[in-house]
C-alpha positions in Angstrom: 24.8 -1.5 10.0 24.5 -3.2 13.4 24.3 -6.9 13.9 20.6 -6.9 14.6 19.9 -5.0 11.3 22.2 -7.3 9.4 20.3 -10.3 10.6 17.0 -8.6 9.7 18.2 -7.9 6.2 19.1 -11.6 5.7 15.7 -12.7 7.0 14.0 -10.2 4.6 16.0 -11.6 1.7 14.9 -15.1 2.5 11.3 -14.2 2.9 11.4 -12.1 -0.3 12.5 -15.2 -2.2 10.0 -17.4 -0.6 7.1 -15.0 -1.3 8.2 -14.2 -4.9 8.3 -10.6 -3.8 9.8 -7.3 -4.8 10.6 -4.4 -2.5 10.3 -0.8 -3.6 11.1 2.3 -1.6 10.3 5.9 -2.1 13.2 8.4 -2.1 12.0 9.8 1.2 12.3 6.5 3.1 15.0 6.0 5.8 18.4 5.0 4.5 18.2 1.3 5.7 15.0 0.7 3.8 16.3 2.4 0.7 19.3 0.1 0.9 17.3 -3.1 0.9 14.9 -2.1 -1.9 15.1 -3.5 -5.4 14.3 -0.1 -6.7 14.2 3.4 -5.2 12.4 6.2 -6.9 9.3 8.5 -7.0 5.9 7.1 -6.5 4.7 6.6 -10.1 8.1 5.3 -11.3 7.8 2.6 -8.6 4.3 1.7 -9.5 5.3 1.3 -13.2 8.3 -0.8 -12.1 6.0 -3.1 -10.0 3.6 -3.5 -12.9 6.4 -4.7 -15.2 8.1 -6.9 -12.6 7.2 -10.6 -12.6 7.0 -10.8 -8.8 3.7 -11.8 -7.3 4.0 -9.7 -4.1 4.9 -6.0 -3.9 6.2 -4.5 -0.6 5.7 -0.8 -1.1 7.8 1.2 1.3 6.0 4.5 1.1 2.6 5.9 2.0 -0.9 4.6 1.3 -1.7 6.5 -2.0 1.5 5.1 -3.5 0.6 1.5 -2.6 -2.9 2.2 -4.1 -1.4 3.3 -7.3 0.6 0.1 -7.5 -2.6 -1.9 -6.9 -4.5 0.1 -9.6 -1.9 -0.8 -12.2 -1.3 -4.4 -10.9 -4.6 -5.7 -9.6 -3.4 -9.3 -9.9 -0.6 -8.7 -7.4 -0.6 -8.7 -3.7 0.5 -5.2 -2.6 1.7 -4.7 1.0 2.1 -1.5 2.8 4.4 -2.3 5.8 3.0 0.5 8.0 -0.8 0.7 7.7 -0.9 4.2 9.2 1.6 5.7 6.8 -0.7 8.3 5.2 -0.3 11.5 3.3 -1.9 14.6 4.9 -2.0 16.4 1.5 -3.8 13.5 -0.2 -6.3 13.6 2.7 -7.1 17.3 2.0 -9.3 16.3 -1.0 -12.2 14.0 -0.7 -14.4 12.6 -3.5 -17.6 14.4 -2.3 -15.8 17.8 -2.1 -14.3 17.2 -5.6 -17.8 16.5 -7.0 -19.0 19.7 -5.5 -16.2 21.7 -7.1 -16.8 20.0 -10.5 -20.4 21.3 -10.4 -19.1 24.8 -9.8 -16.8 24.6 -12.8 -18.6 22.3 -15.2 -16.5 23.3 -18.2 -13.2 22.5 -16.4 -11.0 19.4 -16.7 -9.7 17.9 -13.4 -6.0 17.2 -13.2 -5.1 15.3 -10.0 -1.6 15.1 -8.6 -0.6 11.5 -8.1 -0.5 12.4 -4.4 -4.2 11.6 -4.1 -6.4 8.6 -3.2 -7.7 6.1 -5.6 -11.2 7.4 -5.1 -10.1 11.0 -6.0 -8.3 9.7 -9.1 -11.5 7.9 -10.1 -13.2 11.3 -10.1 -10.5 13.1 -12.1 -9.9 13.3 -15.8 -6.1 12.8 -15.8 -3.3 12.3 -13.4 0.1 14.0 -13.2 3.3 13.9 -11.3 5.6 16.7 -10.3 7.8 15.7 -13.2 5.2 15.9 -16.0 2.6 18.4 -14.5 3.4 21.1 -17.0 3.2 18.7 -19.9 -0.1 17.3 -18.7 -1.6 20.8 -18.2 -0.6 21.7 -21.8 -2.1 18.5 -23.1 -5.7 19.0 -22.0 -8.1 20.7 -24.5 -10.1 22.6 -21.9 -9.1 26.2 -21.2 -10.1 25.9 -17.6 -8.6 23.3 -15.2 -9.2 22.3 -11.6 -5.8 21.3 -10.2 -5.9 19.1 -7.0 -4.8 18.8 -4.3 -1.5 20.8 -4.1 -1.9 24.5 -4.5 1.8 25.1 -4.7 2.5 22.7 -7.5 -0.7 24.0 -9.1 0.5 27.6 -9.0 3.9 26.5 -10.3 2.4 24.8 -13.4 -0.1 27.6 -13.9 2.7 30.1 -14.1 4.4 27.9 -16.7 1.2 27.6 -18.8 -0.4 31.1 -18.6 -2.8 30.3 -21.5 -4.8 28.1 -19.1 -7.0 29.2 -16.3 -6.1 27.1 -13.3 -8.5 26.7 -10.3 -6.4 25.7 -7.3 -7.5 23.4 -4.5 -6.7 24.5 -1.0 -4.3 21.7 -0.2 -0.5 21.4 0.4 2.3 19.2 1.5 2.8 19.9 5.2 6.5 19.2 5.0 7.3 21.5 2.0 4.6 24.2 2.6 5.9 25.1 6.0 9.3 26.3 4.8 9.7 30.1 5.0 11.7 32.4 2.7 13.7 33.6 5.8 15.0 30.1 6.4 16.1 29.8 2.8 17.8 33.1 2.8 19.7 32.2 5.9 21.1 28.9 4.5 21.9 30.6 1.2 24.0 33.1 3.1 25.8 30.2 4.9 26.6 28.5 1.6 26.7 31.3 -1.0 28.5 29.1 -3.6 25.9 26.3 -3.4 23.1 25.8 -6.0 19.6 25.8 -4.5 17.4 22.9 -5.8 13.8 22.9 -4.6 10.6 20.9 -5.1 7.6 22.8 -6.5 5.5 21.6 -3.5 7.3 24.5 -1.7 5.6 27.9 -1.6 6.0 30.1 -4.7 8.1 32.6 -2.9 10.6 29.8 -2.0 10.6 28.4 -5.5 11.4 31.9 -6.8 14.6 31.8 -4.8 15.8 28.5 -6.3 18.4 27.9 -9.1 16.3 24.9 -10.1 12.8 23.6 -9.3 11.7 20.1 -10.1 10.5 16.7 -8.9 12.6 14.5 -6.6 14.0 12.6 -9.6 14.7 15.8 -11.5 16.5 17.2 -8.4 18.7 14.1 -8.2 19.3 14.1 -12.0 20.2 17.8 -11.9 22.7 17.3 -9.0 24.2 14.2 -10.7 24.8 16.1 -14.0 25.7 19.5 -12.8 29.4 20.5 -12.6 28.8 22.4 -9.4 30.1 20.7 -6.2 27.8 22.2 -3.6 24.0 22.0 -3.4 21.2 23.1 -1.0 18.4 20.6 -1.2 14.9 21.8 -0.8 12.9 18.6 -0.5 12.4 15.8 2.1 15.7 14.8 3.7 15.4 11.2 2.6 16.7 12.2 -0.9 20.1 12.9 0.6 20.8 9.2 0.8 20.7 8.8 -3.0 22.4 12.1 -3.6 25.4 11.3 -1.4 25.6 7.7 -2.6 25.7 8.8 -6.2 27.9 11.9 -5.7 30.5 11.2 -3.0 32.6 14.0 -4.2 29.9 16.6 -3.8 28.5 18.4 -0.7 24.8 18.6 0.1 23.0 20.7 2.6 19.3 20.4 3.7 17.4 23.7 3.1 15.7 23.3 6.4 16.0 20.7 9.2 12.2 20.6 9.2 12.1 18.9 5.8 11.1 15.6 7.4 7.9 13.7 6.5 6.9 11.7 9.6 4.8 9.3 7.6 7.6 8.5 5.3 9.8 7.7 8.3 7.4 5.2 9.8 8.6 2.3 7.7 11.5 0.4 9.3 13.4 -2.8 8.5 11.3 -4.5 11.1 8.1 -3.4 9.5 9.3 -4.7 6.1 10.2 -8.0 7.7 6.8 -8.2 9.4 5.0 -7.3 6.2 6.7 -10.3 4.4 6.3 -12.7 7.2 2.7 -12.0 8.0 1.7 -10.8 4.5 0.4 -7.5 5.9 -1.0 -4.9 5.3 -2.7 -5.8 2.0 -4.0 -2.9 -0.1 -7.4 -3.4 -1.7 -9.1 -1.1 -4.2 -12.8 -1.7 -5.2 -12.9 -2.7 -8.8 -15.3 0.0 -9.9 -13.0 2.7 -8.3 -9.8 0.9 -9.6 -11.1 0.9 -13.2 -11.9 4.6 -13.2 -8.7 5.5 -11.4 -6.8 3.4 -14.0 -8.3 5.5 -16.8 -6.9 8.6 -15.1 -3.4 7.1 -14.8 -3.5 5.6 -18.3 -4.3 9.0 -19.8 -1.2 10.3 -18.2 0.9 7.4 -19.5 -0.3 8.2 -23.0 1.0 11.7 -22.7 4.2 10.5 -21.1 6.9 12.7 -19.6 
Protein backbone atom coordinates (compact mmCIF):
# COMPACT_ATOMS: atom_id res chain seq x y z
CA UNK A 1 0.00 0.00 0.00
CA UNK A 2 1.43 3.40 -0.96
CA UNK A 3 1.99 6.23 1.52
CA UNK A 4 -1.08 8.16 0.36
CA UNK A 5 -3.35 5.16 0.89
CA UNK A 6 -1.75 4.42 4.27
CA UNK A 7 -2.55 7.96 5.40
CA UNK A 8 -6.11 7.63 4.11
CA UNK A 9 -6.59 4.39 6.02
CA UNK A 10 -5.44 6.06 9.24
CA UNK A 11 -7.84 8.97 8.69
CA UNK A 12 -10.68 6.53 7.98
CA UNK A 13 -9.95 4.68 11.24
CA UNK A 14 -10.06 7.97 13.18
CA UNK A 15 -13.33 9.07 11.59
CA UNK A 16 -14.85 5.64 12.08
CA UNK A 17 -14.20 5.88 15.81
CA UNK A 18 -15.49 9.47 16.01
CA UNK A 19 -18.68 8.62 14.14
CA UNK A 20 -19.30 5.32 15.95
CA UNK A 21 -19.33 3.71 12.53
CA UNK A 22 -18.88 0.28 11.04
CA UNK A 23 -17.58 -0.34 7.51
CA UNK A 24 -18.81 -3.31 5.51
CA UNK A 25 -17.74 -4.32 2.02
CA UNK A 26 -19.15 -6.68 -0.55
CA UNK A 27 -16.90 -9.43 -1.91
CA UNK A 28 -16.79 -7.63 -5.28
CA UNK A 29 -15.25 -4.42 -3.92
CA UNK A 30 -11.66 -3.46 -4.75
CA UNK A 31 -8.95 -5.03 -2.59
CA UNK A 32 -8.12 -1.89 -0.57
CA UNK A 33 -11.74 -1.37 0.40
CA UNK A 34 -12.15 -5.01 1.44
CA UNK A 35 -8.98 -4.66 3.51
CA UNK A 36 -10.34 -1.79 5.64
CA UNK A 37 -13.79 -3.29 6.17
CA UNK A 38 -14.96 -4.66 9.50
CA UNK A 39 -16.72 -7.39 7.57
CA UNK A 40 -16.59 -8.63 3.98
CA UNK A 41 -19.37 -10.80 2.61
CA UNK A 42 -22.46 -11.04 0.43
CA UNK A 43 -25.16 -8.39 0.54
CA UNK A 44 -27.62 -9.96 2.96
CA UNK A 45 -24.98 -11.28 5.36
CA UNK A 46 -23.63 -7.73 5.56
CA UNK A 47 -27.10 -6.28 6.24
CA UNK A 48 -27.69 -8.77 9.05
CA UNK A 49 -24.25 -7.98 10.47
CA UNK A 50 -25.07 -4.26 10.45
CA UNK A 51 -28.42 -4.85 12.16
CA UNK A 52 -26.69 -6.73 14.98
CA UNK A 53 -23.76 -4.32 15.30
CA UNK A 54 -24.03 -1.55 17.94
CA UNK A 55 -22.51 1.08 15.63
CA UNK A 56 -24.75 4.06 14.89
CA UNK A 57 -23.42 4.65 11.37
CA UNK A 58 -23.03 2.09 8.59
CA UNK A 59 -20.72 2.71 5.65
CA UNK A 60 -21.91 0.21 3.05
CA UNK A 61 -19.31 -0.37 0.35
CA UNK A 62 -21.44 -1.92 -2.34
CA UNK A 63 -24.33 -0.81 -4.54
CA UNK A 64 -27.58 0.95 -3.74
CA UNK A 65 -29.93 -2.01 -3.21
CA UNK A 66 -27.50 -3.42 -0.64
CA UNK A 67 -27.44 -0.19 1.36
CA UNK A 68 -31.24 -0.10 1.13
CA UNK A 69 -31.46 -3.59 2.62
CA UNK A 70 -29.30 -2.45 5.54
CA UNK A 71 -31.61 0.53 6.08
CA UNK A 72 -34.70 -1.69 5.90
CA UNK A 73 -33.34 -3.88 8.69
CA UNK A 74 -31.80 -1.00 10.68
CA UNK A 75 -34.05 2.07 10.27
CA UNK A 76 -32.58 3.73 13.35
CA UNK A 77 -29.06 3.74 11.88
CA UNK A 78 -27.51 6.18 9.43
CA UNK A 79 -26.60 4.17 6.34
CA UNK A 80 -24.07 5.72 3.97
CA UNK A 81 -23.36 4.67 0.39
CA UNK A 82 -19.92 6.14 -0.46
CA UNK A 83 -20.67 6.35 -4.19
CA UNK A 84 -24.22 7.56 -4.82
CA UNK A 85 -24.16 6.40 -8.46
CA UNK A 86 -23.18 2.83 -7.57
CA UNK A 87 -26.25 1.07 -8.91
CA UNK A 88 -27.18 -2.40 -10.09
CA UNK A 89 -28.36 -2.73 -13.72
CA UNK A 90 -30.13 -6.00 -12.93
CA UNK A 91 -32.07 -4.46 -10.03
CA UNK A 92 -33.07 -1.64 -12.39
CA UNK A 93 -34.57 -4.17 -14.82
CA UNK A 94 -37.67 -4.57 -12.65
CA UNK A 95 -39.86 -1.66 -11.56
CA UNK A 96 -42.83 -1.73 -9.17
CA UNK A 97 -45.41 -0.85 -11.83
CA UNK A 98 -44.21 -3.58 -14.22
CA UNK A 99 -44.27 -6.07 -11.33
CA UNK A 100 -47.85 -5.08 -10.46
CA UNK A 101 -48.82 -5.71 -14.07
CA UNK A 102 -47.28 -9.18 -14.09
CA UNK A 103 -48.96 -10.04 -10.78
CA UNK A 104 -52.33 -9.30 -12.43
CA UNK A 105 -51.42 -11.70 -15.25
CA UNK A 106 -50.60 -14.44 -12.72
CA UNK A 107 -52.94 -13.79 -9.77
CA UNK A 108 -52.38 -17.25 -8.29
CA UNK A 109 -48.57 -16.94 -8.25
CA UNK A 110 -46.33 -16.05 -5.35
CA UNK A 111 -43.60 -13.49 -6.03
CA UNK A 112 -40.05 -14.38 -5.02
CA UNK A 113 -37.63 -11.51 -5.44
CA UNK A 114 -33.90 -11.91 -5.50
CA UNK A 115 -32.24 -9.64 -2.96
CA UNK A 116 -30.70 -7.82 -5.94
CA UNK A 117 -33.78 -5.59 -6.18
CA UNK A 118 -34.93 -2.21 -4.93
CA UNK A 119 -36.79 -1.65 -1.68
CA UNK A 120 -39.90 -0.73 -3.68
CA UNK A 121 -39.78 -4.03 -5.57
CA UNK A 122 -39.25 -5.98 -2.35
CA UNK A 123 -42.30 -4.19 -0.96
CA UNK A 124 -44.37 -5.63 -3.83
CA UNK A 125 -43.04 -9.18 -3.39
CA UNK A 126 -44.08 -12.02 -1.11
CA UNK A 127 -40.67 -13.25 -0.04
CA UNK A 128 -37.03 -12.48 -0.73
CA UNK A 129 -34.18 -14.85 -1.51
CA UNK A 130 -30.43 -14.85 -1.96
CA UNK A 131 -28.44 -16.97 -4.38
CA UNK A 132 -27.52 -19.15 -1.36
CA UNK A 133 -31.06 -19.96 -0.26
CA UNK A 134 -33.12 -19.51 -3.46
CA UNK A 135 -33.82 -23.24 -3.84
CA UNK A 136 -34.91 -23.52 -0.20
CA UNK A 137 -37.16 -20.46 -0.53
CA UNK A 138 -38.81 -21.78 -3.71
CA UNK A 139 -39.55 -25.09 -1.99
CA UNK A 140 -41.00 -23.26 1.02
CA UNK A 141 -43.80 -21.35 -0.72
CA UNK A 142 -47.17 -23.10 -0.81
CA UNK A 143 -48.15 -21.82 -4.24
CA UNK A 144 -47.48 -24.11 -7.20
CA UNK A 145 -46.79 -21.16 -9.48
CA UNK A 146 -44.10 -18.58 -8.74
CA UNK A 147 -42.95 -15.36 -10.39
CA UNK A 148 -39.18 -15.12 -9.92
CA UNK A 149 -37.64 -11.65 -10.28
CA UNK A 150 -35.44 -10.17 -11.62
CA UNK A 151 -32.70 -12.67 -12.59
CA UNK A 152 -33.77 -15.14 -15.27
CA UNK A 153 -30.57 -17.17 -14.90
CA UNK A 154 -30.82 -17.72 -11.16
CA UNK A 155 -34.54 -18.28 -11.69
CA UNK A 156 -33.90 -21.01 -14.26
CA UNK A 157 -31.29 -22.57 -12.00
CA UNK A 158 -33.71 -22.89 -9.07
CA UNK A 159 -36.57 -23.94 -11.36
CA UNK A 160 -34.46 -26.87 -12.56
CA UNK A 161 -33.81 -27.80 -8.94
CA UNK A 162 -37.48 -27.67 -7.98
CA UNK A 163 -39.34 -29.16 -10.99
CA UNK A 164 -42.59 -29.50 -9.07
CA UNK A 165 -43.03 -25.73 -9.20
CA UNK A 166 -44.00 -23.67 -12.25
CA UNK A 167 -41.61 -20.73 -12.37
CA UNK A 168 -42.40 -17.64 -14.43
CA UNK A 169 -39.12 -15.91 -15.22
CA UNK A 170 -38.58 -12.17 -15.42
CA UNK A 171 -36.54 -10.90 -18.35
CA UNK A 172 -33.65 -9.63 -16.25
CA UNK A 173 -30.02 -10.58 -15.75
CA UNK A 174 -26.68 -9.53 -14.30
CA UNK A 175 -24.78 -7.76 -17.06
CA UNK A 176 -21.46 -9.02 -15.70
CA UNK A 177 -22.35 -12.72 -15.45
CA UNK A 178 -24.85 -12.98 -18.32
CA UNK A 179 -22.36 -11.90 -20.96
CA UNK A 180 -20.00 -14.85 -20.50
CA UNK A 181 -20.17 -17.30 -23.43
CA UNK A 182 -19.59 -21.07 -23.30
CA UNK A 183 -16.75 -20.71 -25.83
CA UNK A 184 -14.80 -18.57 -23.36
CA UNK A 185 -15.33 -21.12 -20.62
CA UNK A 186 -14.28 -23.99 -22.86
CA UNK A 187 -11.08 -22.14 -23.75
CA UNK A 188 -9.97 -21.53 -20.16
CA UNK A 189 -10.89 -25.09 -19.16
CA UNK A 190 -8.57 -26.32 -21.92
CA UNK A 191 -5.83 -24.04 -20.55
CA UNK A 192 -6.28 -25.44 -17.03
CA UNK A 193 -7.66 -28.97 -17.43
CA UNK A 194 -6.86 -29.95 -13.85
CA UNK A 195 -8.70 -26.97 -12.30
CA UNK A 196 -12.19 -27.12 -10.76
CA UNK A 197 -14.69 -24.72 -12.34
CA UNK A 198 -16.82 -22.85 -9.77
CA UNK A 199 -19.53 -20.55 -11.14
CA UNK A 200 -22.30 -18.28 -9.92
CA UNK A 201 -25.85 -19.22 -11.02
CA UNK A 202 -26.26 -15.68 -12.39
CA UNK A 203 -24.34 -17.09 -15.38
CA UNK A 204 -26.31 -18.48 -18.30
CA UNK A 205 -27.58 -22.08 -17.87
CA UNK A 206 -25.23 -23.40 -20.56
CA UNK A 207 -22.27 -22.00 -18.58
CA UNK A 208 -23.57 -23.38 -15.28
CA UNK A 209 -23.86 -26.82 -16.91
CA UNK A 210 -20.12 -26.78 -17.59
CA UNK A 211 -19.22 -26.18 -13.93
CA UNK A 212 -18.00 -28.57 -11.28
CA UNK A 213 -19.88 -26.48 -8.73
CA UNK A 214 -22.45 -23.67 -8.88
CA UNK A 215 -23.27 -21.48 -5.93
CA UNK A 216 -23.36 -18.04 -4.37
CA UNK A 217 -20.24 -15.98 -3.77
CA UNK A 218 -20.00 -17.29 -0.20
CA UNK A 219 -20.63 -20.86 -1.34
CA UNK A 220 -17.89 -20.55 -3.96
CA UNK A 221 -15.45 -19.27 -1.31
CA UNK A 222 -16.43 -22.03 1.12
CA UNK A 223 -16.11 -24.69 -1.56
CA UNK A 224 -12.62 -23.53 -2.55
CA UNK A 225 -11.57 -23.27 1.12
CA UNK A 226 -12.69 -26.81 1.92
CA UNK A 227 -11.82 -28.61 -1.32
CA UNK A 228 -8.59 -30.62 -1.44
CA UNK A 229 -8.03 -29.50 -5.03
CA UNK A 230 -5.31 -26.89 -5.57
CA UNK A 231 -6.48 -25.17 -8.76
CA UNK A 232 -9.76 -23.40 -9.43
CA UNK A 233 -11.36 -21.43 -12.26
CA UNK A 234 -13.63 -18.81 -10.69
CA UNK A 235 -16.81 -17.90 -12.53
CA UNK A 236 -17.97 -14.81 -10.69
CA UNK A 237 -16.92 -11.16 -10.31
CA UNK A 238 -13.17 -10.76 -9.98
CA UNK A 239 -13.34 -9.07 -6.56
CA UNK A 240 -13.84 -12.46 -4.92
CA UNK A 241 -10.25 -13.39 -5.81
CA UNK A 242 -9.00 -11.16 -3.00
CA UNK A 243 -10.63 -13.30 -0.29
CA UNK A 244 -9.85 -16.57 -2.06
CA UNK A 245 -6.13 -15.83 -2.40
CA UNK A 246 -5.90 -14.39 1.10
CA UNK A 247 -7.52 -17.46 2.67
CA UNK A 248 -5.79 -19.99 0.40
CA UNK A 249 -2.23 -18.83 -0.36
CA UNK A 250 -1.23 -22.37 -1.35
CA UNK A 251 -3.92 -22.63 -4.06
CA UNK A 252 -4.13 -21.21 -7.58
CA UNK A 253 -7.11 -19.26 -8.89
CA UNK A 254 -7.92 -18.27 -12.46
CA UNK A 255 -10.70 -15.92 -13.51
CA UNK A 256 -13.12 -17.61 -15.91
CA UNK A 257 -13.20 -14.47 -18.06
CA UNK A 258 -11.38 -11.15 -17.86
CA UNK A 259 -14.78 -9.53 -18.48
CA UNK A 260 -16.05 -10.59 -15.06
CA UNK A 261 -15.85 -7.05 -13.72
CA UNK A 262 -18.78 -5.06 -12.30
CA UNK A 263 -18.08 -1.36 -12.97
CA UNK A 264 -20.50 -0.26 -10.25
CA UNK A 265 -18.79 -2.40 -7.63
CA UNK A 266 -15.46 -0.87 -8.58
CA UNK A 267 -16.60 2.73 -8.06
CA UNK A 268 -15.97 2.75 -4.31
CA UNK A 269 -12.44 3.79 -3.36
CA UNK A 270 -10.63 4.55 -0.11
CA UNK A 271 -11.15 8.22 -0.92
CA UNK A 272 -14.90 7.82 -1.27
CA UNK A 273 -15.07 5.89 2.03
CA UNK A 274 -13.12 8.73 3.68
CA UNK A 275 -15.43 11.36 2.16
CA UNK A 276 -18.49 9.40 3.23
CA UNK A 277 -17.37 9.43 6.86
CA UNK A 278 -16.10 12.99 6.83
CA UNK A 279 -19.17 14.52 5.18
CA UNK A 280 -21.72 11.88 6.26
CA UNK A 281 -22.76 11.18 2.70
CA UNK A 282 -24.60 9.74 0.87
CA UNK A 283 -27.38 8.89 3.29
CA UNK A 284 -29.83 6.19 2.26
CA UNK A 285 -33.50 6.84 2.99
CA UNK A 286 -36.43 4.47 2.50
CA UNK A 287 -40.01 5.69 2.94
CA UNK A 288 -41.50 4.05 6.03
CA UNK A 289 -44.47 2.57 4.18
CA UNK A 290 -42.13 0.96 1.65
CA UNK A 291 -39.65 -0.08 4.33
CA UNK A 292 -42.27 -1.90 6.39
CA UNK A 293 -43.56 -3.88 3.41
CA UNK A 294 -40.03 -4.67 2.24
CA UNK A 295 -39.10 -5.77 5.75
CA UNK A 296 -41.95 -8.31 5.72
CA UNK A 297 -40.45 -9.72 2.52
CA UNK A 298 -37.01 -10.00 4.14
CA UNK A 299 -38.36 -11.28 7.47
CA UNK A 300 -40.17 -14.12 5.73
CA UNK A 301 -36.87 -15.17 4.21
CA UNK A 302 -35.19 -15.00 7.62
CA UNK A 303 -37.86 -17.28 9.08
CA UNK A 304 -37.07 -19.91 6.42
CA UNK A 305 -33.33 -19.44 6.90
CA UNK A 306 -30.59 -20.92 4.75
